[in-house]
C-alpha positions, -999 to 999 in steps of 0.1 A, spaced: -90 -116 64 -84 -84 74 -92 -49 57 -89 -15 73 -109 14 51 -93 46 59 -98 84 45 -71 107 46 -66 144 35 -37 147 10 -12 175 11 13 185 -19 48 173 -8 76 202 3 110 194 -3 137 194 -29 139 178 -63 149 150 -66 126 138 -41 138 110 -17 118 92 5 141 101 36 138 140 21 101 140 21 97 125 52 123 149 71 102 182 50 65 168 57 68 155 95 37 140 108 26 134 71 21 97 56 36 85 22 20 59 5 38 45 -24 14 39 -51 35 20 -79 70 16 -96 77 46 -122 90 20 -143 55 -1 -139 34 29 -150 54 61 -164 23 76 -174 7 73 -140 -26 93 -138 -46 90 -104 -84 107 -109 -85 135 -83 -49 132 -76 -35 149 -106 -21 182 -79 -7 154 -57 12 126 -70 52 130 -72 78 107 -81 109 98 -51 131 75 -56 139 47 -28 142 12 -21 123 -20 -28 138 -56 -15 154 -78 -46 136 -111 -42 162 -133 -65 192 -116 -47 175 -125 -8 172 -160 -21 208 -160 -41 223 -156 -2 205 -186 5 216 -204 -23 181 -214 -40 161 -198 -66 127 -191 -79 138 -221 -107 144 -244 -80 113 -237 -76 112 -221 -41 91 -192 -35 84 -162 -11 63 -175 22 57 -142 33 79 -116 63 80 -114 97 86 -83 117 99 -92 155 124 -71 175 152 -78 161 142 -71 123 123 -80 96 127 -116 80 119 -127 43 108 -166 43 106 -191 13 94 -226 5 96 -254 -10 77 -281 -3 77 -286 30 111 -269 35 117 -234 48 143 -207 44 148 -177 57 167 -141 55 172 -115 78 168 -77 56 165 -54 80 177 -46 116 164 -25 144 201 -20 154 216 -13 114 183 -6 94 179 -21 61 208 -46 47 216 -26 14 232 -61 -2 193 -69 -6 179 -37 -17 180 -22 -55 169 14 -61 140 26 -78 116 55 -80 75 54 -71 50 74 -80 35 83 -46 8 107 -26 12 127 12 -14 125 35 -17 141 72 -14 112 96 -51 120 111 -78 94 97 -109 117 87 -127 84 86 -122 45 95 -139 14 85 -133 -25 96 -138 -49 67 -171 -51 49 -158 -61 13 -168 -87 -3 -151 -120 -19 -155 -95 -56 -134 -74 -41 -104 -98 -29 -108 -117 -60 -101 -84 -80 -69 -78 -64 -81 -43 -50 -56 -56 -17 -29 -66 -33 -14 -66 -68 -43 -41 -83 -41 -16 -47 -51 20 -55 -58 49 -33 -95 62 -41 -92 101 -48 -127 106 -68 -161 100 -60 -170 87 -91 -147 61 -86 -156 55 -49 -194 50 -57 -182 22 -85 -168 6 -54 -195 9 -32 -218 -9 -59 -194 -33 -69 -175 -46 -33 -202 -36 -8 -230 -62 -5 -264 -48 2 -270 -73 27 -252 -87 60 -213 -91 63 -190 -97 87 -193 -67 109 -222 -52 97 -262 -57 88 -257 -38 56 -219 -36 43 -230 -8 16 -251 8 42 -221 13 62 -196 18 39 -221 49 23 -224 60 58 -186 59 71 -166 69 40 -190 74 8 -212 101 24 -175 120 38 -159 116 5 -159 153 -10 -144 159 -48 -119 189 -46 -110 187 -15 -78 165 -16 -92 134 0 -83 98 -10 -98 61 8 -68 37 14 -77 0 15 -49 -13 39 
């Protein structure tokens, strides 16, 4: 199972309000935008250590029911998302039901996003300089994945207090896939380099 642990320096976003994803990219070249969650999901979003860096921007998300409807299928009929794949022609969404599969292209390299398949929404996000300040490959234990820290509960870590909690909970004091001691590796590579008040964030990617 994959996992990249990266440390970046956050930046305060520049540009006009209201922000759009494209506008933020244009006004802040060479930076990375990380969407944290939708504003609808958490209207009063708080992220410890990132109080001065969180911003809202409007963008698009793929509307799964719309994509499924274009194929004449629905979740009510037992269909579910099987994944997505990006190749030289674009992005495809795949759906499955039993042993049956359907596929729909939603983005092409030539034409960009197919706006029939997206819905505009508002996101909480952080902006970061592109250069990684620290990098660790793998090392998290099964509890990390069971708690959904890599998917549904994904959140940037912007405080050393939370980072220490994660180190104790999700990195074992013992061997793992790549390290003789995963907690020690996390401490040396990530935790010891993190300083509160410096605008740093750690992301599980």
